[in-house]
VEXDREN-2710 file (C-alpha; in Angstrom, 1 decimal):
% VEXDREN-2710
k/r/px/py/pz
1/UNK/6.7/28.7/5.4
2/UNK/6.7/25.5/7.3
3/UNK/4.0/23.8/5.2
4/UNK/6.1/24.4/2.0
5/UNK/9.3/23.1/3.7
6/UNK/7.6/19.9/4.9
7/UNK/5.8/19.4/1.6
8/UNK/8.9/19.7/-0.6
9/UNK/11.2/17.8/1.9
10/UNK/8.8/14.9/2.2
11/UNK/8.1/14.6/-1.5
12/UNK/11.8/15.0/-2.4
13/UNK/12.7/12.2/0.1
14/UNK/9.8/10.1/-1.3
15/UNK/11.2/10.5/-4.8
16/UNK/14.6/9.4/-3.7
17/UNK/13.3/6.5/-1.6
18/UNK/11.1/5.2/-4.4
19/UNK/14.0/5.3/-6.9
20/UNK/16.1/3.4/-4.3
21/UNK/13.2/0.9/-3.7
22/UNK/12.9/0.3/-7.5
23/UNK/16.6/-0.4/-7.7
24/UNK/16.4/-2.8/-4.7
25/UNK/13.4/-4.6/-6.3
26/UNK/15.2/-5.0/-9.6
27/UNK/18.7/-6.0/-8.2
28/UNK/18.1/-7.3/-4.7
29/UNK/14.9/-9.4/-4.8
30/UNK/15.9/-12.9/-3.5
31/UNK/14.9/-16.3/-4.8
32/UNK/11.8/-16.6/-2.5
33/UNK/10.4/-13.5/-4.0
34/UNK/11.0/-14.7/-7.6
35/UNK/9.3/-17.3/-9.8
36/UNK/12.6/-18.7/-10.8
37/UNK/16.2/-19.0/-9.5
38/UNK/18.1/-15.7/-9.1
39/UNK/20.1/-16.3/-12.3
40/UNK/17.0/-15.7/-14.4
41/UNK/16.2/-12.4/-12.8
42/UNK/12.5/-12.9/-13.2
43/UNK/10.8/-11.2/-10.3
44/UNK/8.1/-13.0/-8.4
45/UNK/4.6/-11.7/-8.1
46/UNK/4.9/-9.9/-4.8
47/UNK/8.0/-7.9/-5.9
48/UNK/6.0/-7.0/-9.0
49/UNK/3.3/-5.6/-6.8
50/UNK/5.8/-3.6/-4.8
51/UNK/7.3/-2.3/-8.1
52/UNK/3.8/-1.2/-9.3
53/UNK/3.2/0.5/-5.9
54/UNK/6.6/2.3/-6.2
55/UNK/5.8/3.6/-9.7
56/UNK/2.4/4.9/-8.5
57/UNK/4.1/6.7/-5.6
58/UNK/6.9/8.0/-7.8
59/UNK/4.5/9.6/-10.2
60/UNK/2.6/11.1/-7.2
61/UNK/5.8/12.6/-5.8
62/UNK/6.9/14.1/-9.1
63/UNK/3.4/15.7/-9.8
64/UNK/3.2/17.0/-6.2
65/UNK/6.7/18.6/-6.3
66/UNK/5.6/20.5/-9.4
67/UNK/2.3/21.7/-7.9
68/UNK/2.3/23.1/-4.4
69/UNK/-1.3/24.1/-4.1
70/UNK/-3.5/26.0/-1.7
71/UNK/-7.0/24.7/-1.5
72/UNK/-9.8/27.3/-1.3
73/UNK/-12.7/25.3/-2.5
74/UNK/-16.3/26.1/-1.7
75/UNK/-19.5/24.0/-2.0
76/UNK/-19.8/25.2/-5.6
77/UNK/-16.3/25.5/-6.9
78/UNK/-13.0/23.6/-6.6
79/UNK/-10.5/26.5/-6.2
80/UNK/-6.7/25.8/-6.2
81/UNK/-3.8/28.3/-6.1
82/UNK/-0.6/26.8/-7.2
83/UNK/2.7/28.3/-6.1
84/UNK/5.0/25.4/-7.1
85/UNK/7.1/25.2/-10.3
86/UNK/4.0/24.9/-12.5
87/UNK/3.2/28.4/-11.5
88/UNK/6.2/29.6/-13.5
89/UNK/4.7/28.0/-16.6
90/UNK/1.6/30.2/-16.4
91/UNK/-0.6/27.3/-17.6
92/UNK/-3.6/26.5/-15.4
93/UNK/-4.3/23.4/-17.6
94/UNK/-0.8/21.9/-16.8
95/UNK/-1.4/22.6/-13.1
96/UNK/-4.8/21.0/-13.3
97/UNK/-3.5/17.9/-14.9
98/UNK/-0.7/17.5/-12.4
99/UNK/-3.1/18.0/-9.6
100/UNK/-5.2/15.1/-10.9
101/UNK/-2.2/12.9/-11.2
102/UNK/-1.4/13.6/-7.6
103/UNK/-5.0/13.0/-6.4
104/UNK/-5.2/9.7/-8.4
105/UNK/-1.9/8.5/-6.9
106/UNK/-3.0/9.3/-3.4
107/UNK/-6.3/7.6/-3.9
108/UNK/-4.9/4.5/-5.4
109/UNK/-2.3/4.1/-2.7
110/UNK/-4.9/3.1/-0.2
111/UNK/-6.3/0.6/-2.7
112/UNK/-2.9/-0.9/-3.3
113/UNK/-2.3/-1.5/0.4
114/UNK/-5.6/-3.4/0.6
115/UNK/-4.5/-5.4/-2.5
116/UNK/-1.2/-6.3/-0.8
117/UNK/-3.0/-7.5/2.3
118/UNK/-5.4/-9.6/0.3
119/UNK/-2.5/-11.0/-1.7
120/UNK/-0.6/-12.1/1.5
121/UNK/-3.8/-13.7/2.8
122/UNK/-4.2/-15.6/-0.5
123/UNK/-0.7/-16.9/-0.3
124/UNK/-1.0/-18.0/3.4
125/UNK/-4.5/-19.4/3.3
126/UNK/-5.2/-20.6/-0.2
127/UNK/-2.0/-21.5/-1.9
128/UNK/1.5/-22.8/-1.2
129/UNK/2.8/-21.3/-4.4
130/UNK/2.5/-17.8/-5.9
131/UNK/0.3/-17.1/-8.9
132/UNK/1.7/-16.3/-12.3
133/UNK/3.1/-12.8/-12.7
134/UNK/0.9/-12.2/-15.7
135/UNK/-2.2/-12.9/-13.6
136/UNK/-1.0/-10.6/-10.9
137/UNK/-0.4/-7.8/-13.5
138/UNK/-3.9/-8.2/-14.9
139/UNK/-5.3/-8.0/-11.4
140/UNK/-3.3/-4.9/-10.6
141/UNK/-4.5/-3.2/-13.8
142/UNK/-8.2/-4.2/-13.1
143/UNK/-8.0/-2.8/-9.6
144/UNK/-6.5/0.4/-11.0
145/UNK/-9.0/0.9/-13.7
146/UNK/-11.7/2.7/-11.6
147/UNK/-9.3/5.3/-10.4
148/UNK/-7.8/5.8/-13.9
149/UNK/-11.3/6.1/-15.4
150/UNK/-12.5/8.6/-12.8
151/UNK/-9.6/11.0/-13.0
152/UNK/-9.1/10.6/-16.8
153/UNK/-12.7/11.5/-17.3
154/UNK/-12.4/14.5/-15.0
155/UNK/-9.1/15.7/-16.6
156/UNK/-10.2/15.3/-20.2
157/UNK/-13.2/17.5/-19.7
158/UNK/-11.0/20.4/-18.8
159/UNK/-13.7/22.3/-17.0
160/UNK/-11.4/25.2/-16.1
161/UNK/-13.1/28.6/-15.7
162/UNK/-11.6/31.6/-17.5
163/UNK/-12.3/35.3/-18.1
164/UNK/-15.6/36.5/-16.8
165/UNK/-16.6/33.1/-15.4
166/UNK/-13.4/33.0/-13.3
167/UNK/-14.0/36.6/-12.1
168/UNK/-17.6/35.7/-11.1
169/UNK/-16.6/32.5/-9.3
170/UNK/-13.9/34.3/-7.3
171/UNK/-16.1/37.2/-6.4
172/UNK/-18.8/34.8/-5.1
173/UNK/-16.4/32.5/-3.3
174/UNK/-13.5/34.7/-2.1
175/UNK/-14.3/38.4/-2.5
176/UNK/-11.4/39.1/-0.1
177/UNK/-8.8/37.4/-2.4
178/UNK/-6.7/40.0/-4.2
179/UNK/-5.8/38.3/-7.5
180/UNK/-3.5/41.1/-8.6
181/UNK/-1.6/41.0/-5.3
182/UNK/-1.1/37.2/-5.6
183/UNK/-0.6/37.1/-9.3
184/UNK/3.2/36.9/-9.0
185/UNK/3.0/34.2/-6.3
186/UNK/0.1/31.9/-7.2
187/UNK/-1.7/30.6/-10.3
188/UNK/-5.4/30.1/-9.9
189/UNK/-7.3/27.3/-11.5
190/UNK/-11.0/26.9/-10.8
191/UNK/-13.5/24.3/-11.8
192/UNK/-17.3/24.2/-11.1
193/UNK/-18.4/21.2/-9.0
194/UNK/-20.4/18.8/-11.1
195/UNK/-20.9/15.0/-10.9
196/UNK/-17.5/14.1/-12.3
197/UNK/-15.7/16.7/-10.1
198/UNK/-17.6/15.5/-7.0
199/UNK/-16.7/11.9/-7.7
200/UNK/-13.0/12.7/-8.3
201/UNK/-12.7/14.7/-5.1
202/UNK/-14.5/12.1/-2.9
203/UNK/-12.9/9.0/-4.4
204/UNK/-10.0/9.2/-1.9
205/UNK/-12.4/9.6/1.1
206/UNK/-14.7/6.8/-0.2
207/UNK/-11.8/4.4/-0.5
208/UNK/-10.4/4.9/3.0
209/UNK/-13.1/3.2/5.1
210/UNK/-13.6/0.0/3.1
211/UNK/-9.9/-0.3/2.5
212/UNK/-9.2/-0.1/6.3
213/UNK/-11.9/-2.8/6.9
214/UNK/-10.4/-5.1/4.3
215/UNK/-6.9/-4.6/5.7
216/UNK/-8.0/-5.3/9.3
217/UNK/-9.9/-8.4/8.3
218/UNK/-7.1/-9.8/6.2
219/UNK/-4.5/-9.0/8.8
220/UNK/-6.5/-10.8/11.6
221/UNK/-7.0/-13.9/9.4
222/UNK/-3.3/-13.9/8.4
223/UNK/-2.1/-13.6/12.0
224/UNK/-4.4/-16.6/13.0
225/UNK/-3.2/-18.7/10.2
226/UNK/0.5/-18.0/10.9
227/UNK/-0.1/-19.0/14.5
228/UNK/-1.7/-22.3/13.6
229/UNK/-0.5/-23.7/10.3
230/UNK/2.2/-26.3/10.1
231/UNK/3.3/-26.2/6.5
232/UNK/5.1/-22.9/6.9
233/UNK/8.7/-23.0/8.1
234/UNK/9.8/-20.7/10.9
235/UNK/11.7/-18.6/8.4
236/UNK/8.7/-18.2/6.1
237/UNK/6.4/-17.5/9.0
238/UNK/8.8/-14.7/10.1
239/UNK/8.9/-13.3/6.5
240/UNK/5.1/-13.1/6.3
241/UNK/4.9/-11.6/9.8
242/UNK/7.4/-8.8/8.8
243/UNK/5.5/-8.0/5.7
244/UNK/2.2/-8.0/7.6
245/UNK/3.6/-5.5/10.1
246/UNK/4.7/-3.2/7.3
247/UNK/1.2/-3.4/5.7
248/UNK/-0.5/-2.6/9.0
249/UNK/1.7/0.5/9.5
250/UNK/1.1/1.6/5.9
251/UNK/-2.6/1.1/6.4
252/UNK/-2.7/3.8/9.0
253/UNK/-1.3/6.4/6.6
254/UNK/-4.5/7.1/4.6
255/UNK/-6.2/7.9/7.9
256/UNK/-3.8/10.9/8.2
257/UNK/-5.2/12.2/4.9
258/UNK/-8.7/11.8/6.1
259/UNK/-7.9/13.7/9.3
260/UNK/-6.4/16.5/7.1
261/UNK/-9.6/16.7/5.0
262/UNK/-11.8/16.9/8.2
263/UNK/-9.5/19.6/9.7
264/UNK/-9.6/21.6/6.5
265/UNK/-13.4/21.5/6.1
266/UNK/-13.8/22.4/9.8
267/UNK/-11.5/25.4/9.3
268/UNK/-13.2/26.4/6.1
269/UNK/-16.5/26.7/7.9
270/UNK/-14.9/28.8/10.6
271/UNK/-13.1/31.4/8.5
272/UNK/-13.5/33.0/5.1
273/UNK/-10.0/32.5/3.7
274/UNK/-8.3/29.1/4.3
275/UNK/-4.8/30.6/4.5
276/UNK/-2.3/28.1/5.8
277/UNK/-5.1/25.5/6.3
278/UNK/-5.4/25.4/2.6
279/UNK/-2.0/23.7/2.4
280/UNK/-2.8/21.2/5.1
281/UNK/-4.0/18.3/2.9
282/UNK/-1.0/18.7/0.6
283/UNK/1.4/18.6/3.5
284/UNK/-0.3/15.5/5.1
285/UNK/-0.3/13.7/1.7
286/UNK/3.5/14.4/1.4
287/UNK/4.1/12.8/4.8
288/UNK/2.1/9.8/3.7
289/UNK/4.0/9.4/0.4
290/UNK/7.3/9.8/2.3
291/UNK/6.6/7.2/4.9
292/UNK/5.2/4.5/2.6
293/UNK/8.4/3.5/0.7
294/UNK/10.4/3.9/3.9
295/UNK/8.1/1.3/5.6
296/UNK/8.3/-1.0/2.6
297/UNK/12.1/-1.0/2.9
298/UNK/12.2/-1.4/6.6
299/UNK/9.7/-4.3/6.8
300/UNK/10.9/-6.2/3.7
301/UNK/13.8/-8.2/5.0
302/UNK/16.0/-8.6/1.9
303/UNK/15.8/-4.8/1.1
304/UNK/16.4/-3.9/4.7
305/UNK/19.5/-6.2/4.8
306/UNK/20.8/-4.7/1.6
307/UNK/20.6/-1.2/3.0
308/UNK/22.3/-2.4/6.3
309/UNK/25.1/-4.1/4.3
310/UNK/25.7/-0.9/2.3
311/UNK/25.8/1.2/5.4
312/UNK/28.1/-1.2/7.2
313/UNK/30.4/-1.4/4.1
314/UNK/30.5/2.4/3.8
315/UNK/31.2/2.9/7.5
316/UNK/34.0/0.3/7.5
317/UNK/35.6/1.9/4.4
318/UNK/35.6/5.3/6.1
319/UNK/37.1/3.8/9.3
320/UNK/39.8/1.9/7.4
321/UNK/40.6/5.0/5.3
322/UNK/40.9/7.1/8.5
323/UNK/43.1/4.5/10.2
324/UNK/45.3/4.4/7.1
325/UNK/45.7/8.2/7.0
326/UNK/46.6/8.1/10.7
327/UNK/49.3/5.5/10.1
328/UNK/50.7/7.5/7.2
329/UNK/50.7/10.7/9.2
330/UNK/52.5/8.8/12.1
331/UNK/55.2/7.5/9.7
332/UNK/55.7/10.9/8.2
333/UNK/56.1/12.4/11.7
334/UNK/58.7/9.9/12.7
335/UNK/60.7/10.4/9.5
336/UNK/60.9/14.2/10.0
337/UNK/62.1/13.8/13.6
END
């Protein structure tokens, strides 16, 4: 199916890109993104923020690859049918935990983009030097705490239905769903909707609007400052502008997830069984997670230049090797004549 192909391809690529980005952050972060000269290898605050974001995206990609879920939720139950690798483990609890890791990562992604925008505004407007890495790490953890608390609370409650309760929930919600027929293909895990479940499911949607507002305001202010201030060199102004472009592009990605949620809810009201529409949110989230590290690499100059150099070096090596083979072949041909 197309949704499964897109889902696995995007998350697999996201996994590879985030590993590549982490390597670039550790090995190719230049002096102006460090607190100290390159010899010390101490990464400056913004590179630490990018590293934190990459780790969040990496955990999201891993969890999502293990759980390819179809959403069949109703106003009273959260119903998921997993057909990814976790289905083979025959453990609804494991699939439930992995799903919450994926949801937490997707939710916090939007918050991290707003954090990055505010950080760039702070540097441009309020300070000519970056804050200490320790202070930035504390801020990152504090910003992450609400998401961690919400999904940890929901996960630790393990409100999974089983036995007669599961039968009753499925009969009420999807009487057309043949559990025996799908038993070999999907693993059901169902939770009743209570306060903690409602908060966990709506946390992503609740974050999108304020996050977009914060990003737009910060971006407008940064653009005005870059156009007017005199203490920034042309090179530094270009660096800030490039990073700002990347953040603006990344800021549009959570809107894709919001569109997927709206589309799914509209479809759920129209038909009894969600079918392929149940995979829509997972597929859109996979595209978001794939594009984010790609945009970070493209709009962060030192990382983009490192990739360009690697491609150029590899291409030149292939051309030189091919030319050498042609010379050898020509010499051999002459000697045999």
